N, C-alpha and C positions, 0 to 999 in steps of 0.2 A: 426443551425438545425443539428441534427445528420445525419451522412452520411450513416450509416448502416440501412438497412430496418428494421422497427419494425416488429417483428415476433408475429403474433396474436396466442394466445394459441390454438385456434381451427384449425390452419393451420400448426402446427408443425409436422415434421416427427415423426415417432415412437421413433427414437433415440433422437431427440431434446426434445420431451416430457419427456422422461425418465430423461435426464440431467436437463431439466428445473425443474422438480419436486424435483430432488436431490439438486439443488442449492437453491430452495425455502425453503427446510427443514433446510438448514445449515446456511443461512444468517440471521442476527438479525431481519430485518424487514419483511422477508418472501416474498418479492416482487422482481422478477428478473428484474433488471434495471441496468443502468450504464454499466460498462465494461462487466458484465456477460451477459447482453442482447445482446451486440455485439458478444461476444464469442460464443453464441448459434448458430450463423451462421456456425460455425465449431464445431459441438457437441463433437468430440473427444478432441479438445483443451479445450473446456469449461469444460468437465469432468475432465481433468487433472488439470485445474485451480481450480476447487472447491475442489479437493482433496488436492492440495497444500495450498489453503486458510485454509482448516480445520486443516491441520497439523500445520500451523503457529498459529492458534487459540489455539491449544493444546500444543504448544511448551513449553519447560522448560524456555526459555527466558521470563522474566517477561513481562506481557502485557504492562506496562508503557513503557518499552524499545522498544517493537515492535511498539507501536503507535508513539513513537519519530522517529524511523527509517522510518516509513511510511511518516511522515510529511517532513522529510529531502528529501526523494525521490520525493514526490509530489511537493514540492517547487522548487527543482532543475529542474524538467520538466514542471513546471507551469501547473500541471494537476488539473484543476478546480474541476472536480467531485471527484477526490481522496481526495482533501483537504476538500471539502464539507462533504464527508462521514467520514473522520478521524480527522478533527480538533476537533469536539465535543468529539469524543471517546478518544482523547489524554488527554483532560481536565478531563474526567471521570476516566481515568486510573491513574491520578495523576501528569501529566505534568503541570507545572506552567503556568498560563495564560500569564505571561511575556515571557516565553520561546516560547510558541506557536506564540505569536504576533511578537517576534523578527524574528523567522524563516519565518513567513508570509511576513515580510517586508524585507527579504533577509539580515538580520543582524545576526551576530554571537550572540547566546544567552549567557547570563551570567549564566552559569550552576554551581551549587554548588556540586551536587552529582557526584562522580567519575564515576559511571556507565553510567550516562547520558552524561557526557563529552566524554567518550569513544565511545558511540554509535554515537553521533554527529560527532566526529572527524573521526572515521573509515568510516562511510557511506559517509561523505563529501569527504574524500580522495579518496575513490573508485570511486565515481561519477565524480570527477574532473580529476583525473589522470588515472583512469581505472586500477589502481594497488593498492596494499597495501604494504607499506614499511616494512622492517624487524622490525624496531622499533615499528611501529603501530601493526604489527602482534604479536610481543612478548607481548606488553602491553595488547592487547585484549585477547590473550591466557591466560595470567596470571590472568586477572580479570574474564573472562567468562568460560574458559575451551573450549575444542574442540566442544562438542555438541552444546552449546549455541552460539559459534562463527559461526558454520555452519548454525545454524538457522538464525542468524543475516544476514550473507552474502546471504544465500538463500532467505531470506525474502526481502532483498534489490533488488535482481534480480527479484523476483516475482512481487514486486510492481513497478519496472521499466517497466516490461512487461505490467502491468495494466496501468501505466501512458502513455506509448506509444500508447496503444490501445485507451485510452480516447482521446488523442490528435489527433491521425490519423483519428479517426472516429468522431471527434468533438462531443463527448458525451455531451448531454445537462445536465445542472445542474437544478434541480427543480426550478420553478418560475424564470428562467433566471438569477439566482444568479451568481456572479463572485466573490468568496471569496478571490481570490488572485489578488493583483494589478499587472499590467503588468510590 
């Protein structure tokens, strides 16, 4: 059961209502749930989160690579709701089903595309060591360039915040699903 109180639309403050409506406009399903429902309890934070989410959706970094980054973050933190939301999106964006399943099972995927190898390696290195080695930075810079590398790293930070929110507030996955094994 989720720990954050469910906010009823007719009981939102003026600021919560404004941010709620902004979130609903910008997310694919139009329903404020999951981490955004929790963040609405702090409307200024929710407002910043939806702006960051939107910037990442409009990023120059290819959607396929963004979704791969999200899966690596979600699996690292075992963020059930994040995986529930982005596992299917990763497949739709072109990530191979075998790759999605390998990450889900905490196995290193057998990646063929150099950009996917890079994203997996860089995000994993950052999560595990909390640093990026000079060799990894140079490799990422050469393949992505500065703008897309900043989008990748900023995205990993944003989705880490989402994962921590999901886990701390025990955000429910619809129908009680648990897409990630323990």
